[in-house]
C-alpha positions in Angstrom: -9.8 19.7 -6.7 -13.6 18.6 -6.4 -15.7 18.9 -3.2 -15.9 14.8 -3.2 -12.7 13.9 -2.9 -12.0 15.7 0.1 -10.9 12.7 2.5 -7.4 11.2 1.2 -5.7 8.2 2.3 -2.3 8.6 2.7 -0.4 5.4 1.7 3.3 5.0 1.6 6.1 3.2 3.2 6.2 6.8 6.2 5.2 4.5 9.0 8.6 2.6 8.8 10.4 6.2 9.1 12.5 6.7 12.6 9.6 9.0 13.8 6.8 7.9 11.7 4.1 9.6 14.1 5.5 13.2 12.9 5.7 12.3 9.2 2.2 11.4 9.5 0.8 14.6 11.5 2.7 16.9 9.0 0.7 15.0 6.1 -1.9 15.5 8.1 -1.4 19.2 8.6 -0.5 19.7 4.8 -3.9 18.2 4.0 -5.9 20.7 6.3 -4.6 23.6 5.2 -5.5 22.6 1.5 -8.8 21.7 2.6 -8.5 17.9 2.9 -9.1 15.6 5.4 -6.0 13.0 5.6 -6.6 9.6 7.0 -3.3 8.1 7.9 -2.2 4.1 8.7 -1.0 5.0 11.8 -4.3 6.5 13.2 -5.6 3.2 14.0 -6.0 2.8 17.9 -5.3 -0.8 18.2 -5.1 -2.5 21.7 -1.6 -3.5 22.5 -2.5 -6.3 24.9 -3.4 -8.5 21.8 -1.6 -11.1 20.4 0.8 -10.3 17.5 -1.6 -12.4 14.7 -4.6 -10.7 16.3 -2.8 -6.9 16.1 -1.4 -7.3 12.6 -5.5 -8.2 11.5 -6.6 -5.1 13.2 -3.7 -3.3 11.8 -5.2 -4.7 8.2 -8.9 -4.2 9.2 -7.8 -0.4 10.2 -5.8 0.1 6.9 -8.8 -1.3 4.7 -11.5 0.6 6.5 -9.3 3.9 6.0 -9.4 3.2 2.5 -13.0 2.6 2.1 -13.8 6.0 3.7 -11.5 7.5 1.4 -12.0 9.2 -1.8 -8.9 9.2 -2.6 -5.4 7.4 -2.1 -2.1 9.5 -2.4 0.3 7.2 -2.2 4.3 7.4 -1.7 6.1 5.4 -4.4 9.5 6.9 -4.0 12.2 4.4 -3.3 12.5 2.1 -0.3 14.5 -0.3 0.6 15.4 -0.7 -3.0 11.9 -0.6 -4.7 8.4 0.4 -4.3 7.1 -0.6 -0.7 4.9 -4.3 -1.5 2.3 -2.8 1.3 1.5 0.6 -0.6 1.3 -1.7 -3.8 -1.2 -3.9 -2.0 -2.9 -0.7 -1.4 -3.2 0.9 -4.5 -4.5 -2.1 -5.9 -7.3 -2.5 -3.8 -8.1 1.2 -4.0 -8.4 0.8 -7.6 -10.5 -2.4 -7.4 -12.9 -0.5 -5.3 -13.2 2.4 -7.8 -11.3 5.3 -5.3 -9.1 7.7 -7.2 -5.6 6.7 -7.2 -2.6 9.3 -7.1 1.1 8.3 -6.7 4.0 10.4 -6.1 7.7 9.8 -6.8 11.0 11.5 -7.9 11.3 8.9 -10.7 7.9 7.8 -12.3 9.8 4.8 -14.2 10.6 3.2 -11.1 7.0 2.5 -10.6 6.0 -0.8 -12.5 4.7 0.1 -16.1 1.6 -2.2 -15.1 0.8 0.1 -12.3 2.1 3.6 -13.8 -0.6 2.9 -16.8 -3.5 2.4 -14.4 -3.5 5.5 -12.2 -2.2 9.2 -11.8 1.3 9.6 -11.8 2.9 12.6 -10.2 6.3 13.5 -10.4 7.5 15.3 -6.9 9.8 14.4 -4.6 7.9 15.3 -1.3 3.8 15.1 -0.3 3.8 18.8 -0.2 4.7 18.7 -3.9 2.2 16.4 -5.0 -0.5 17.9 -3.4 -0.2 21.3 -4.7 -0.4 19.2 -8.3 -3.6 17.1 -7.0 -5.1 21.0 -6.2 -4.9 21.8 -9.9 -6.7 19.0 -10.9 -10.1 17.6 -12.2 -11.2 14.4 -11.5 -15.0 14.9 -12.8 -14.7 12.5 -15.4 -12.4 9.8 -13.7 -12.9 6.3 -14.3 -11.6 3.2 -13.1 -10.8 0.6 -15.7 -11.7 -3.1 -15.1 -8.4 -5.2 -15.1 -8.7 -9.1 -15.6 -6.4 -10.7 -13.1 -6.7 -14.6 -13.0 -8.1 -15.5 -9.1 -7.5 -19.3 -10.1 -3.4 -19.0 -10.0 -0.5 -19.1 -7.6 1.4 -15.8 -7.4 4.5 -15.9 -6.0 5.8 -13.3 -3.7 9.6 -13.7 -4.2 11.7 -11.2 -5.0 12.6 -10.6 -9.2 15.9 -9.5 -8.4 18.8 -10.8 -6.5 18.7 -7.7 -4.2 15.9 -9.1 -1.4 14.9 -5.3 -1.3 13.3 -5.8 -4.6 10.0 -7.0 -3.8 7.6 -8.0 -6.2 5.7 -5.1 -6.3 3.3 -6.1 -9.3 2.3 -9.1 -7.3 1.4 -7.3 -4.6 -0.7 -4.9 -6.6 -2.3 -7.9 -8.0 -3.2 -9.6 -4.8 -4.8 -6.2 -3.6 -6.4 -5.5 -6.7 -8.5 -9.2 -6.3 -9.0 -8.7 -2.7 -11.1 -5.9 -3.8 -12.7 -7.9 -6.0 -13.8 -10.4 -3.5 -11.1 -13.0 -4.5 -8.9 -14.3 -2.2 -5.6 -15.7 -4.0 -3.4 -18.7 -3.2 0.0 -16.6 -2.8 3.9 -18.6 -2.1 7.2 -17.5 -1.0 10.0 -19.4 -1.0 12.7 -17.7 1.5 11.2 -16.4 4.4 14.4 -15.7 5.7 15.1 -13.0 3.4 11.9 -11.2 4.5 13.4 -11.1 8.4 16.5 -9.5 6.1 14.8 -7.2 5.0 12.3 -6.0 7.9 14.1 -7.2 11.3 11.9 -9.7 13.1 9.7 -6.8 14.1 7.5 -5.1 11.7 3.9 -3.3 11.9 3.2 -5.4 15.4 3.8 -8.4 14.2 7.1 -10.5 14.1 8.0 -12.1 10.7 9.3 -15.1 12.5 6.4 -16.3 14.6 4.1 -17.5 12.3 5.7 -17.3 8.5 4.2 -14.3 7.0 5.3 -13.2 3.7 6.7 -10.3 3.9 3.5 -8.0 4.1 0.5 -8.5 6.3 -1.8 -6.6 3.6 -1.1 -9.8 1.5 -1.0 -12.3 4.1 -4.5 -11.6 5.2 -5.9 -11.3 1.7 -4.9 -14.5 0.2 -4.4 -17.9 1.0 -0.4 -19.2 1.5 0.2 -22.1 0.1 3.8 -24.1 0.3 6.7 -23.2 -2.1 6.9 -24.7 -5.4 
C-alpha cells in the first residue's frame, strides 16, 4: 500500500455491536500493526449535555470530518439486520464523491448492490483483519475516481424495497451521500417512520427516532431535505 494512503476511516455497523468501543479499538490496533492510522466513528468526542438533535448533528459532522481527514475508507458491508448498513452506504457515497479511495469487504460480495460494487474496490473477506491483509498487497497509485451523474433535482424515497423492514434502501443512501459530497442537498421522503423505530429501537446513535421524525439514518437526514411522503 502506498504511503499516502495511511489514514483510514473505519466505516461499518460496528458501532451497533454489544461492545462497539472494544470493536473499534481492535480495528485500530490492527491498523497500527500494519502501519496505518485508523479513525473510528466513536472516537469523536461529543458533549453529552447537548440536546439529542444537537448531539446527532455533532456525530454527523464528526464522521464527515474523519472521512475528509482520511485517504481511504475501509467499509464493513457484511450483512447487518438483513442488508448493508444504510449509514455505511451513505459514507461510501460521500467518500467516493470527494475523491477518497473506497474499499469494502464482505463475505458475500453479491449482497452489495451492483451500482455500488462497480464504483468501489470490493474484497471478499469475513473480517477486517482478513481485508487489510489483502489491502497491504494492493497498489493504488493509478486509482482514479469516476464521476457519477445522479440527479439532484428529484425526490429520493428512503422506504425499504422489500417487505422485510430491515432491508433499507442502500442504493438510495449511497446516492444521497454522493450528492452531498457534490454540494447538493437532495430531497428525500419516507412513508413509514414507525418501521425505523422497529428496526433500530427508539434510541440510536445518541438521538431518538420518535423525538423529531428523522428518517432511519442521521447521515441522510442532515445531508438532505425531508419532505412529506407522496
